C-alpha positions in Angstrom: -77.1 -113.4 -191.9 -77.4 -110.7 -189.3 -80.3 -111.1 -186.9 -82.5 -108.2 -186.0 -85.5 -107.6 -183.8 -87.6 -107.6 -186.9 -86.9 -111.2 -187.8 -89.6 -113.7 -187.3 -88.8 -117.0 -185.7 -90.7 -120.3 -185.7 -89.7 -122.9 -183.0 -90.9 -125.6 -180.7 -92.2 -124.5 -177.3 -93.7 -126.5 -174.5 -97.4 -125.9 -173.9 -98.7 -124.5 -170.6 -99.6 -128.0 -169.4 -96.1 -129.3 -170.4 -97.6 -132.2 -172.3 -97.4 -131.1 -175.9 -94.8 -129.2 -178.0 -96.0 -126.9 -180.7 -94.8 -124.3 -183.2 -94.7 -120.7 -181.8 -93.5 -117.3 -183.0 -91.8 -114.4 -181.2 -89.5 -111.5 -182.0 -85.8 -111.8 -181.1 -86.3 -109.6 -178.0 -88.7 -112.1 -176.5 -86.0 -114.8 -176.3 -84.1 -113.2 -173.5 -84.0 -114.9 -170.2 -85.4 -118.3 -171.2 -84.1 -121.6 -169.9 -84.1 -125.4 -170.1 -84.8 -126.2 -173.8 -83.1 -126.0 -177.1 -85.1 -125.1 -180.3 -84.5 -124.8 -184.0 -85.8 -121.6 -185.5 -86.5 -120.4 -189.0 -85.8 -116.8 -190.2 -87.5 -115.3 -193.2 -85.4 -112.9 -195.3 -86.6 -110.0 -197.4 -87.0 -112.2 -200.5 -89.4 -114.5 -198.6 -86.8 -117.3 -198.5 -86.3 -119.3 -195.3 -82.9 -119.5 -193.6 -82.7 -122.2 -191.0 -80.4 -121.7 -188.0 -79.9 -123.8 -184.9 -79.4 -122.3 -181.5 -79.4 -123.1 -177.9 -81.9 -120.6 -176.4 -83.5 -120.6 -173.1 -87.1 -121.6 -172.2 -89.6 -120.0 -170.0 -93.4 -120.5 -169.4 -94.3 -117.2 -171.2 -93.1 -115.4 -174.2 -94.9 -117.0 -177.1 -98.1 -115.8 -178.6 -101.3 -117.8 -178.9 -102.4 -119.0 -182.3 -105.6 -117.9 -184.1 -106.9 -118.3 -187.6 -105.1 -115.1 -188.9 -101.7 -115.9 -187.5 -102.1 -119.6 -188.6 -102.8 -118.5 -192.2 -99.9 -116.0 -192.2 -97.5 -118.7 -190.9 -98.6 -121.1 -193.7 -98.3 -118.4 -196.4 -94.7 -117.7 -195.3 -93.8 -121.4 -195.2 -95.4 -122.0 -198.6 -93.2 -119.3 -200.1 -90.2 -121.1 -198.8 -91.5 -124.4 -200.2 -92.0 -122.9 -203.7 -88.5 -121.3 -203.7 -86.7 -124.4 -202.5 -84.1 -125.7 -204.9 -82.4 -128.2 -202.6 -84.3 -131.3 -201.4 -83.4 -130.7 -197.7 -84.7 -127.1 -197.9 -88.0 -128.4 -199.4 -88.2 -131.1 -196.7 -87.5 -128.6 -193.9 -90.2 -126.2 -195.1 -92.6 -129.1 -195.5 -91.8 -130.1 -191.9 -92.7 -126.7 -190.6 -95.9 -126.7 -192.5 -96.8 -130.1 -191.0 -95.9 -128.7 -187.5 -98.1 -125.7 -188.1 -101.1 -128.0 -189.0 -100.4 -130.2 -186.0 -100.3 -127.2 -183.6 -103.9 -126.4 -184.6 -105.0 -130.0 -184.3 -105.4 -130.7 -188.0 -103.8 -134.1 -187.6 -104.8 -135.6 -190.9 -103.3 -132.7 -192.9 -100.2 -132.7 -190.7 -99.7 -136.4 -191.2 -99.9 -136.0 -195.0 -97.1 -133.4 -194.9 -95.0 -135.4 -192.5 -95.3 -138.5 -194.7 -94.5 -136.5 -197.9 -91.0 -135.8 -196.5 -90.4 -139.6 -196.1 -91.9 -140.5 -199.5 -89.7 -137.9 -201.3 -86.6 -139.5 -199.8 -85.0 -136.6 -198.1 -81.3 -137.3 -197.5 -81.1 -135.6 -194.0 -81.4 -138.4 -191.5 -82.6 -136.1 -188.7 -85.3 -134.6 -190.9 -86.5 -138.1 -191.8 -86.7 -139.0 -188.1 -88.5 -135.7 -187.3 -91.1 -136.4 -190.0 -91.7 -140.0 -188.9 -92.0 -138.8 -185.3 -94.5 -136.2 -186.3 -96.5 -138.7 -188.3 -96.5 -141.1 -185.3 -97.8 -138.3 -183.0 -100.6 -137.6 -185.5 -101.5 -141.3 -185.8 -101.7 -141.4 -182.0 -104.2 -138.5 -182.0 -106.3 -140.0 -184.8 -106.7 -143.6 -183.5 -107.6 -145.0 -180.1 -105.0 -145.7 -177.4 -103.4 -149.1 -177.9 -104.5 -149.3 -181.6 -102.1 -151.5 -183.6 -101.4 -148.6 -186.1 -100.2 -146.4 -183.2 -98.0 -149.1 -181.7 -96.5 -150.0 -185.1 -95.6 -146.3 -185.9 -93.7 -146.0 -182.6 -92.0 -149.4 -183.0 -90.7 -148.3 -186.5 -89.6 -145.0 -185.0 -87.6 -146.7 -182.2 -86.0 -149.1 -184.7 -84.9 -146.1 -186.8 -83.1 -144.5 -183.9 -82.7 -146.6 -180.7 -81.1 -143.7 -178.8 -84.2 -141.6 -178.5 -86.5 -141.7 -175.4 -89.6 -140.4 -177.1 -90.8 -143.6 -178.9 -89.8 -145.8 -175.9 -92.1 -143.7 -173.6 -94.9 -143.8 -176.1 -94.6 -147.6 -176.4 -94.5 -147.9 -172.6 -97.7 -145.8 -172.3 -99.5 -148.0 -174.9 -98.2 -151.2 -173.4 -99.7 -150.1 -170.1 -103.0 -149.3 -171.8 -103.0 -152.8 -173.3 -102.2 -154.5 -170.0 -98.7 -155.5 -171.0 -97.3 -154.3 -167.7 -93.9 -156.0 -167.8 -93.3 -154.5 -171.2 -94.4 -151.1 -169.9 -91.8 -151.2 -167.1 -89.0 -152.5 -169.4 -89.6 -149.7 -172.0 -89.8 -147.0 -169.4 -86.6 -148.2 -167.8 -84.9 -148.3 -171.2 -85.9 -144.7 -171.8 -84.1 -143.7 -168.6 -80.8 -144.7 -170.2 -81.3 -142.5 -173.2 -79.0 -139.4 -173.2 -80.2 -135.9 -174.1 -79.5 -135.5 -177.9 -76.8 -133.0 -178.8 -77.2 -130.1 -181.2 -75.1 -132.2 -183.6 -77.6 -135.1 -183.5 -81.0 -133.5 -183.8 -82.7 -130.2 -184.4 -85.7 -130.9 -182.1 -86.4 -133.2 -179.1 -88.9 -133.4 -176.3 -87.1 -132.1 -173.2 -89.6 -133.7 -170.8 -88.9 -137.2 -172.3 -85.3 -136.9 -170.9 -86.2 -135.4 -167.5 -89.4 -135.7 -165.4 -91.7 -137.4 -167.9 -89.7 -140.7 -168.0 -89.6 -140.8 -164.2 -93.3 -140.2 -164.1 -93.9 -143.0 -166.7 -91.8 -145.4 -164.6 -93.8 -144.6 -161.5 -97.0 -145.2 -163.4 -95.7 -148.5 -164.8 -94.5 -149.8 -161.4 -97.8 -148.9 -159.7 -99.8 -150.6 -162.5 -97.8 -153.8 -162.4 -97.9 -154.1 -158.6 -95.3 -156.9 -158.2 -93.3 -157.4 -155.0 -91.1 -154.4 -154.6 -92.8 -152.3 -157.3 -94.5 -149.9 -154.8 -91.1 -149.2 -153.2 -89.5 -148.6 -156.7 -92.4 -146.3 -157.6 -92.0 -144.3 -154.4 -88.2 -144.0 -155.0 -88.6 -142.7 -158.5 -91.4 -140.3 -157.5 -89.2 -138.9 -154.7 -86.2 -138.7 -157.1 -88.3 -136.6 -159.6 -89.7 -134.4 -156.8 -86.2 -133.7 -155.3 -84.1 -133.2 -158.4 -86.2 -132.2 -161.4 -88.2 -129.1 -162.3 -91.8 -130.2 -162.6 -95.0 -128.6 -163.8 -97.3 -127.9 -160.9 -99.9 -130.5 -162.0 -97.3 -133.2 -162.3 -95.7 -132.3 -159.0 -99.0 -132.7 -157.2 -99.7 -136.0 -159.0 -96.3 -137.4 -158.1 -96.7 -136.4 -154.4 -100.0 -138.2 -154.4 -98.5 -141.3 -156.0 -95.5 -141.3 -153.6 -97.9 -141.2 -150.7 -99.9 -144.1 -152.2 -96.8 -146.2 -152.7 
């Protein structure tokens, strides 16, 4: 399908605080000059059907519009059209995934979780879509329940067992282990996440770029400083300096790591 400037795209984008990822929309012209992240996008054709394409595009801190109630409703209407026309199970699951992401982006976590879970219940045959749905459900559970809650931990444990090559669940488990006072486990999980390679376009449609760069270094710094064993302060300072020297960091995180490096 030929792409034009009139096409509408839905994709993951990093929030201004670099902490969350959410669904966003832009015209094709907005995509020029972006760097550092890959996204999947969905194009709507004249019949209202959705055609999903994967692409390596570039990421920048601007270029996506803010959501409001009107744009949110239009996004859902477009995705529901795709859902109603879907004749193949994977097409239905993909449209369902984007609806769930749209709800998640506006903090409607219970609704989002229902749609994520529906993909799993309906036994989609696409392994990556199943993983994305379970990851989305785990994120929603994390927002619906207190830090360290058993339901939150169990959801990320199941996610890690489903695909042991992904850093995202390991870092979530490290964060919750630290909150529960399991400091050895927090360090071990953060260290395991450092060995995870960035997924290729053939392995996944979406991933958290920060989990494979600065965020896992920051998590390891936090875990070492919390544990405070012999040598941990030196290790924390080394990882903080590594991140500060070699990785692109959001300003808030750069300031935080500078402070932690000085403390260590």
